[in-house]
C-alpha positions in Angstrom: 0.2 0.2 0.2 1.3 3.1 -0.6 1.4 6.4 1.4 -1.6 8.6 0.5 -0.9 12.2 -0.9 -2.7 15.4 -0.3 -5.3 15.6 -2.6 -6.3 19.5 -1.8 -3.8 22.9 -1.8 -3.1 24.5 1.6 -1.6 27.5 3.1 -0.7 28.8 6.9 -4.0 29.9 8.8 -2.5 33.3 10.7 1.4 35.2 10.1 4.3 34.3 11.8 7.2 35.5 12.4 11.2 35.1 13.0 14.3 36.9 13.5 18.0 35.7 13.3 21.3 36.5 11.5 22.1 35.8 7.4 24.7 32.7 7.8 26.5 34.2 4.6 26.7 38.0 5.3 26.4 38.2 9.3 23.5 40.5 9.3 20.2 40.6 10.8 17.4 39.4 9.0 13.5 39.3 9.9 11.1 37.1 8.2 7.0 36.7 8.0 5.2 33.7 6.6 1.8 35.3 4.9 -1.2 33.1 4.0 -1.5 33.2 0.5 -4.9 31.9 -1.8 -4.5 29.3 -3.6 -2.8 28.9 -6.8 -0.2 31.5 -5.5 2.3 29.0 -5.0 5.3 30.1 -2.8 6.7 33.3 -3.2 9.6 35.2 -1.9 9.2 39.0 -1.4 12.2 40.7 -0.4 11.2 44.6 1.7 14.0 47.2 1.0 14.5 50.1 4.2 13.2 52.1 1.2 9.9 51.0 0.8 10.6 49.0 -2.2 10.7 45.4 -3.2 10.9 43.1 -5.2 9.3 39.5 -5.4 10.4 35.9 -6.9 8.4 32.7 -7.2 10.0 30.2 -5.6 10.5 27.8 -9.0 13.7 26.6 -10.6 13.7 29.2 -13.6 14.2 32.4 -11.0 17.4 30.1 -8.9 20.7 32.0 -9.7 24.0 30.7 -8.3 24.2 27.0 -6.0 27.9 27.5 -5.0 27.2 27.9 -1.4 23.3 27.7 -0.9 20.3 28.1 -3.2 19.6 31.8 -4.2 16.5 33.3 -5.7 17.8 36.3 -8.2 20.6 37.4 -9.8 21.5 40.1 -8.6 23.5 40.3 -5.1 21.8 43.7 -4.3 18.0 42.2 -4.8 18.3 38.8 -4.4 17.2 36.1 -1.4 19.8 33.7 -0.8 20.1 31.1 1.4 16.0 29.6 0.9 16.5 25.8 1.2 15.7 24.9 4.6 12.6 26.9 4.3 11.4 25.5 1.1 12.3 22.0 3.1 10.1 23.1 5.6 7.3 23.9 3.6 7.5 21.3 1.3 7.4 18.8 4.0 4.7 20.3 5.6 2.7 20.7 2.3 2.5 24.3 2.1 1.6 25.0 -1.4 0.6 29.2 -0.6 2.4 31.1 1.2 4.7 34.8 1.1 7.8 34.8 2.4 8.8 38.2 3.8 12.3 39.0 4.4 14.1 42.4 5.0 17.1 41.3 4.5 19.3 39.4 1.3 19.3 36.1 2.7 16.9 33.6 5.2 18.1 33.8 8.7 19.7 30.2 9.8 18.6 29.8 13.1 20.3 26.6 14.5 21.5 25.8 10.9 18.4 23.2 10.8 15.0 23.6 9.2 13.2 22.9 12.5 12.6 26.6 13.4 10.5 26.8 10.6 8.7 23.5 11.3 7.8 25.2 14.4 7.2 28.2 13.4 4.6 26.5 10.4 2.8 24.4 13.3 2.3 27.4 15.3 0.9 29.5 12.8 -1.3 26.1 11.8 -2.2 24.5 8.2 -5.6 25.5 6.3 -7.1 23.4 3.7 -7.6 25.1 0.3 -10.1 23.6 -0.8 -8.3 24.0 -4.4 -7.2 20.7 -5.5 -3.3 20.4 -5.9 -1.1 19.0 -8.8 1.8 16.9 -9.0 4.8 16.3 -11.4 4.6 12.6 -11.8 8.1 11.6 -12.6 7.7 8.4 -15.9 10.8 7.7 -16.8 14.7 7.7 -15.7 16.1 11.0 -15.8 19.9 10.7 -14.5 23.0 13.6 -14.6 26.7 13.2 -14.2 29.5 15.3 -13.1 33.0 13.5 -12.6 31.9 10.9 -9.3 29.0 12.6 -8.8 25.2 11.7 -10.1 22.0 12.6 -9.4 18.6 11.0 -10.9 14.8 11.1 -11.0 13.2 7.5 -11.4 9.6 6.7 -11.3 8.4 5.3 -7.9 4.5 5.3 -6.1 5.4 7.6 -3.8 7.6 10.1 -2.8 11.1 9.1 -2.1 14.2 10.1 -1.8 17.9 8.1 -1.9 20.6 10.5 -0.7 24.4 9.3 -0.4 27.4 11.4 0.6 31.1 10.1 0.2 33.8 12.3 2.2 37.3 12.0 2.9 37.2 13.1 6.3 36.7 10.0 8.4 34.3 11.2 10.6 31.9 11.5 7.6 33.0 8.8 5.2 30.1 7.2 3.2 26.6 7.8 4.4 23.3 7.1 3.3 19.3 8.1 4.2 16.8 7.0 2.4 13.2 6.7 2.9 9.7 8.1 1.5 9.2 11.4 2.7 6.3 12.4 5.3 5.8 15.2 7.5 6.3 12.4 10.4 9.3 11.6 8.5 10.9 15.0 7.8 10.3 16.2 11.3 11.5 13.1 13.1 14.4 12.2 10.7 15.3 15.1 8.9 14.4 18.4 10.4 17.1 19.1 12.5 19.9 18.4 11.1 22.2 21.1 10.8 24.7 23.1 8.2 28.2 21.6 8.5 31.7 22.7 7.7 35.1 22.2 8.2 37.8 24.5 10.0 40.3 24.2 7.5 37.9 26.1 5.1 36.9 29.2 7.8 39.7 31.9 6.6 39.0 31.0 2.6 34.8 31.5 3.0 35.4 34.7 4.9 37.7 36.2 2.6 35.6 35.5 -0.3 32.5 37.3 2.2 30.8 33.8 3.1 30.1 32.1 6.3 30.1 35.4 7.6 27.4 35.0 10.4 28.0 30.7 10.6 28.9 29.7 14.7 29.0 27.3 16.5 25.2 27.8 17.3 24.1 27.5 13.9 26.6 24.7 12.4 28.4 21.7 13.2 31.7 22.1 12.8 34.5 19.9 11.7 38.2 20.7 13.4 41.5 19.8 11.7 41.4 16.4 13.4 38.1 15.7 11.9 36.4 15.3 15.7 33.0 18.0 16.0 33.9 21.0 17.9 30.2 21.8 19.6 29.8 20.3 22.8 27.2 19.1 22.1 27.9 17.1 19.5 25.6 15.3 16.9 22.5 15.3 16.9 22.4 12.0 14.5 24.8 10.1 14.7 24.5 10.4 10.7 23.6 13.7 10.9 25.8 14.9 7.8 23.6 13.4 5.0 20.7 13.6 7.1 21.1 17.3 6.6 22.3 16.7 2.8 19.1 15.3 2.1 17.0 18.0 4.0 18.7 20.4 1.9 17.5 18.4 -1.7 14.2 18.3 -0.3 14.1 22.0 -0.1 15.9 22.0 -3.5 13.6 20.1 -4.9 10.6 22.0 -3.8 12.0 24.6 -6.4 9.8 22.6 -9.5 6.8 24.7 -7.9 4.8 21.3 -7.4 5.0 18.7 -5.7 6.7 15.4 -7.2 5.5 11.7 -6.8 8.7 9.8 -7.6 12.3 8.9 -6.2 15.4 10.9 -6.2 18.5 9.2 -5.7 22.5 11.3 -5.7 25.7 10.4 -5.2 27.7 13.2 -4.0 25.6 15.6 -4.3 24.5 19.3 -3.4 23.0 22.1 -4.2 24.3 22.5 -7.6 23.5 18.9 -8.4 20.3 19.1 -7.1 19.5 22.3 -9.5 20.8 20.8 -12.5 18.8 17.7 -12.2 15.4 19.5 -11.9 16.0 20.9 -14.5 17.2 17.9 -16.6 13.7 16.7 -15.7 11.9 19.6 -16.6 13.5 19.9 -19.5 12.1 16.9 -21.1 8.7 16.8 -21.4 8.7 13.0 -21.8 9.7 11.9 -18.3 6.6 13.6 -16.3 3.1 14.2 -16.0 1.3 16.8 -14.4 -1.1 14.5 -12.3 -4.0 15.7 -9.8 -6.3 13.7 -7.7 -9.8 12.4 -9.0 -13.1 14.4 -8.7 -14.7 12.7 -5.8 -12.2 11.7 -3.4 -11.0 11.9 0.0 -8.0 14.6 0.9 -5.4 11.6 0.7 -4.9 9.8 -2.3 -2.7 7.1 -3.4 0.1 8.5 -5.5 -1.4 5.6 -8.0 -4.6 7.4 -7.7 -4.0 10.4 -9.4 -4.6 11.2 -13.1 -2.7 13.3 -15.6 -3.9 16.7 -16.5 -3.8 18.8 -19.5 -1.8 21.9 -18.8 0.1 24.7 -21.1 3.3 23.8 -22.1 5.1 25.9 -19.3 2.8 26.4 -17.0 2.5 28.6 -14.6 4.7 27.6 -11.9 7.7 27.3 -13.6 7.6 30.5 -14.8 
């Protein structure tokens, strides 16, 4: 039996705000999650001190740099960076429509995981809008490779992630996480996994203008002798691959719709995730857009979703 997928669009019941610092800028930043109507999608609205603003729909066509985080927009003076932890929380909790207002250049890093965003969204509450949700169903394998790294989408009767990492550091080594993605699974097994980095890379990143807000309060730091610097240690024995899986969930949420299929990667990252998603979207024979049958309950088995006719460039890709 397959896990039931939500057949209707959702939003949050009330606004909710968070404050923190940007992990790369080191600057204070505040965000507010605002409810939105069906069909809005996920929108990031950057608000400037002069009252002006710029909006980005959270879809792959708006993705900019993906070197150390996922960015919407191409101009540093206007973009919104480090969106992946927020996107992962929204995807896992099934939020289809929301406006994320931000008063800085990137999302607050909070504790380095998605858990604070999960808490905020659950505090606000989730509302079923009664309008059918559309999914992207993978029809055939789509694979990309880059050196020893690879990523692929495969057909699957549900939503599944299989992520494997392989680091030369003996502390990390080769780790893998596999599982069906549900709100409960994400909360219990992935949401608290923190971003991580190596002490030996700090000076290089600072010189390049990155990681200026990184600290032991929001990152797992690995010392030069391959031990965890953080006094409290790891939250999961394999926290590193769990965080990479969390990142993948957030990056693939930029499809602009939930997907039915399996995503697998080996030694991946933000750039690999983004390129794999683009490869899928660029092959119209590799997927179809589906929705729940007309007279069904709120949750529907994956195999019961039916294809729908959509324009070649559907609104959530634009």
